[in-house]
C-alpha positions as CSV (number, residue, x, y, z in Angstrom):
1,M,-2.3,164.6,24.5
2,T,-5.8,163.1,24.1
3,D,-7.2,160.0,22.2
4,I,-9.8,160.1,19.5
5,G,-12.6,160.2,22.1
6,G,-11.2,163.4,23.7
7,H,-9.9,161.6,26.8
8,P,-6.4,161.9,28.1
9,A,-4.2,159.5,26.2
10,K,-2.5,156.8,28.2
11,I,1.3,156.9,28.7
12,R,2.8,154.3,26.4
13,I,5.5,152.2,28.1
14,L,8.0,149.6,27.0
15,V,9.3,147.3,29.7
16,L,12.8,146.0,29.3
17,D,14.0,143.3,31.7
18,E,15.6,139.9,31.2
19,Q,13.5,138.2,33.9
20,P,10.1,137.1,32.6
21,L,8.3,136.9,36.0
22,L,9.5,140.4,37.1
23,R,8.7,141.8,33.6
24,C,5.2,140.4,33.8
25,G,4.6,141.7,37.3
26,I,5.7,145.2,36.4
27,S,3.6,145.2,33.2
28,T,0.5,143.9,35.1
29,Y,0.9,146.7,37.7
30,L,1.4,149.4,35.2
31,N,-1.5,148.3,33.1
32,S,-3.7,148.6,36.2
33,Q,-3.1,152.3,36.3
34,P,-5.8,154.4,34.6
35,D,-3.3,156.5,32.7
36,M,-0.7,153.9,31.6
37,V,-0.5,151.1,29.1
38,V,2.4,148.7,28.4
39,C,2.7,148.7,24.7
40,G,5.6,146.2,24.5
41,E,8.0,144.0,26.5
42,A,11.5,143.0,25.7
43,D,14.1,140.7,27.3
44,N,17.2,142.0,25.6
45,I,18.6,145.1,24.0
46,A,18.1,144.0,20.4
47,D,14.5,143.1,21.0
48,A,13.9,146.4,22.8
49,Q,15.2,148.4,19.8
50,S,12.9,146.5,17.5
51,K,9.9,146.9,19.8
52,I,10.5,150.7,20.2
53,A,10.3,151.1,16.4
54,E,7.2,148.9,16.4
55,C,5.1,150.3,19.3
56,Q,6.5,153.9,19.6
57,P,6.5,154.2,23.5
58,Q,6.8,157.5,25.3
59,L,8.9,155.9,28.0
60,V,11.2,153.0,28.3
61,L,11.4,151.3,31.7
62,T,14.6,149.3,31.9
63,E,16.6,147.3,34.5
64,L,20.2,148.4,34.7
65,R,21.8,144.9,34.6
66,L,20.9,143.1,31.4
67,G,23.2,140.1,31.3
68,V,26.2,141.1,29.3
69,G,24.4,143.9,27.6
70,D,25.7,147.4,28.2
71,S,22.6,149.3,29.4
72,L,24.5,152.6,29.8
73,K,25.5,152.4,26.2
74,L,21.8,151.6,25.3
75,V,20.6,154.6,27.1
76,K,23.0,156.8,25.2
77,Q,22.1,155.2,21.9
78,L,18.3,155.5,22.5
79,K,18.5,159.2,23.4
80,A,20.6,159.9,20.4
81,E,18.1,158.2,18.1
82,N,15.0,159.4,19.9
83,P,15.7,162.6,21.9
84,A,12.0,162.8,23.0
85,L,12.0,159.3,24.4
86,R,11.9,159.2,28.2
87,I,14.0,156.6,30.0
88,L,13.5,155.4,33.6
89,V,16.1,153.0,35.0
90,Y,15.5,150.7,38.0
91,S,18.1,148.6,39.7
92,A,19.3,146.9,42.9
93,L,22.7,148.5,42.4
94,D,23.7,151.2,44.8
95,E,22.2,154.5,43.7
96,A,25.0,156.4,45.3
97,I,27.3,155.1,42.6
98,F,25.0,154.4,39.6
99,A,22.2,157.0,39.6
100,E,24.5,159.8,38.4
101,R,26.0,157.5,35.8
102,V,22.7,156.6,34.2
103,M,21.5,160.2,34.3
104,R,24.7,161.4,32.6
105,A,24.1,158.7,30.0
106,G,20.8,160.4,29.2
107,A,18.2,158.7,31.5
108,N,15.5,160.7,33.0
109,G,15.2,158.9,36.3
110,Y,16.6,156.2,38.6
111,V,14.5,154.1,41.0
112,M,15.8,151.4,43.4
113,K,14.1,148.0,43.3
114,R,13.4,148.2,47.0
115,A,11.3,151.3,46.5
116,P,7.5,151.0,47.1
117,K,5.6,150.4,43.8
118,E,3.8,153.7,44.2
119,K,7.2,155.4,43.7
120,L,7.5,153.8,40.3
121,V,4.3,155.2,38.8
122,A,5.0,158.5,40.4
123,A,8.4,158.6,38.7
124,I,6.8,157.7,35.3
125,R,4.2,160.5,35.6
126,D,6.8,163.1,36.6
127,I,9.2,162.1,33.9
128,V,6.6,162.2,31.1
129,K,5.8,165.7,32.2
130,G,9.4,166.7,31.6
131,G,10.9,166.2,35.0
132,I,13.7,164.0,36.3
133,Y,13.3,161.6,39.2
134,V,15.8,160.5,41.8
135,S,15.7,159.7,45.5
136,R,16.0,162.5,48.0
137,E,19.3,161.0,49.1
138,V,20.7,161.2,45.6
139,A,19.4,164.8,45.1
140,L,21.0,165.9,48.4
141,S,24.3,164.2,47.5
142,G,24.4,166.1,44.2
143,F,23.8,169.3,46.1
144,R,26.5,168.6,48.6
145,K,29.0,167.8,45.9
146,S,28.6,171.3,44.5
147,L,29.3,172.8,48.0
148,Q,32.0,170.7,49.5
149,R,34.2,167.7,49.2
150,R,32.9,164.3,50.4
151,S,33.7,163.3,53.9
152,K,36.8,161.0,54.0
153,N,35.3,158.0,55.7
154,N,35.9,154.4,54.7
155,H,32.6,154.0,52.8
156,S,33.2,157.2,50.7
157,R,36.7,156.0,49.9
158,F,35.3,152.7,48.6
159,A,32.5,154.6,46.6
160,N,35.1,157.0,45.2
161,A,37.3,154.1,44.1
162,L,34.4,152.6,42.1
163,E,33.5,156.0,40.7
164,N,37.0,156.3,39.3
165,L,36.3,153.4,37.0
166,S,35.1,154.2,33.5
167,N,31.7,152.8,32.4
168,R,33.6,150.1,30.4
169,E,35.7,149.2,33.4
170,I,32.8,148.9,35.8
171,H,31.0,146.8,33.2
172,I,34.0,144.4,33.0
173,F,34.2,144.4,36.8
174,Q,30.6,143.3,37.0
175,L,31.1,140.6,34.4
176,L,34.2,139.3,36.3
177,G,32.0,139.2,39.5
178,S,29.4,137.2,37.6
179,G,32.0,134.5,36.9
180,L,33.0,135.3,33.3
181,G,36.6,134.8,32.3
182,T,38.7,137.1,30.2
183,R,38.0,135.4,26.9
184,Q,34.3,135.2,27.6
185,I,34.2,138.9,28.4
186,A,36.1,139.7,25.2
187,Q,33.7,137.7,23.2
188,S,30.5,139.2,24.8
189,L,31.7,142.8,24.4
190,D,33.3,142.2,21.0
191,L,36.7,143.2,22.3
192,S,40.1,141.6,21.9
193,V,41.5,139.6,24.8
194,K,44.4,142.0,25.0
195,T,42.0,145.0,25.5
196,V,40.1,143.2,28.2
197,E,43.4,142.3,30.0
198,S,44.4,146.0,29.8
199,H,41.1,147.0,31.4
200,R,41.6,144.4,34.1
201,E,45.0,145.9,34.9
202,N,43.5,149.4,35.0
203,I,40.8,148.2,37.4
204,K,43.4,146.5,39.7
205,H,45.4,149.7,39.8
206,K,42.4,152.0,40.6
207,L,41.1,149.6,43.3
208,R,44.6,149.0,44.6
209,L,44.4,145.2,44.2
210,S,47.5,143.1,43.9
211,S,46.5,140.1,41.8
212,G,43.9,138.8,39.3
213,A,42.6,136.4,42.0
214,E,42.0,139.3,44.4
215,L,40.2,141.2,41.6
216,R,37.9,138.3,40.8
217,D,37.2,137.8,44.5
218,R,36.4,141.5,45.1
219,A,34.2,141.6,42.0
220,A,32.3,138.5,43.1
221,R,31.7,140.0,46.5
222,W,30.5,143.3,44.9
223,V,28.0,141.5,42.6
224,A,26.8,139.3,45.5
225,A,26.3,142.4,47.6
226,A,24.2,144.0,44.9
227,D,22.1,140.9,44.4
228,G,21.5,140.8,48.2
229,V,19.5,144.0,48.0
230,R,16.4,142.1,46.8
231,E,16.2,140.3,50.2
232,S,17.8,142.5,52.7
233,G,16.7,145.9,51.5
234,K,20.2,147.4,51.9
235,L,23.5,147.1,50.0
236,P,26.4,145.6,52.0
237,V,29.6,147.5,51.3
238,D,32.1,145.2,52.9
239,V,33.6,144.3,49.5
240,F,36.9,145.2,51.1
241,P,36.5,143.6,54.5
242,E,40.0,144.5,55.7
243,R,39.1,148.2,55.4
244,K,36.2,147.8,57.9
245,L,33.6,149.4,55.8
246,S,30.2,150.3,57.4
247,H,26.7,150.6,56.0
248,P,25.6,154.0,54.8
249,A,22.7,155.6,56.7
250,E,19.3,154.4,55.6
251,S,17.4,156.7,53.4
252,D,13.9,157.7,54.4
253,G,12.7,156.3,51.1
254,S,11.3,159.6,49.8
255,V,12.0,160.8,46.3
256,T,12.7,164.1,44.6
257,S,11.1,165.1,41.4
258,V,12.8,168.0,39.6
259,Q,11.2,169.8,36.6
260,S,14.2,170.4,34.2
261,S,15.1,170.1,30.6
262,Q,18.8,170.2,31.4
263,P,21.2,167.2,31.9
264,Y,21.5,165.9,35.4
265,L,24.5,167.4,37.3
């Protein structure tokens, strides 16, 4: 694609993040790239949908946690409405759990917030060319899944327990950990209180928790652990301290780009 002067056209990007300073920093960095331009910014899902129609970006760069907004649902909706639109998700949440979820929802890549900034622009360039972008660790994990069952250590049992939650359940688990009560969650997700209570019971059963208080405590620990990534560079997994969970091995930080038009995994 070229502009009217015959030069390669810049990649048009919409940045979606609820934090103004972070959004501004990302936009400034992307605009400094010779082949990229941020054509719009949004701080919530509704604003993003309006800006997409207005500025026609090639790629949407979005943070996974957007307050009470369901960003997995947004990814599915955007891909249904704009199949050619590329979507890159970045997050502090454990890629071992969430990368596959966002790729299944229709995203084209997943980058951790602790990754070097050069990885972000590399991901954008590869995705616009038709590839997908995940860390080397995630790519290897997907390969191992196709060959053998996961090792039965404490950390994988915890990860598997979370993976057993549906997208709706893990969203409610996150909101509980953020301090919202049942009625607040019901209102924010436009669900009945009874439906939210049913989801809470399912979550308790899947995570083998005995009470609502224990559920709220574990959810709060999990959210706090994810937020701690910004400072520590690693995600604590001792959400269930009595199970003596250990940290996963550190990734070498490298990433894997795969040229593919097929859905991830």
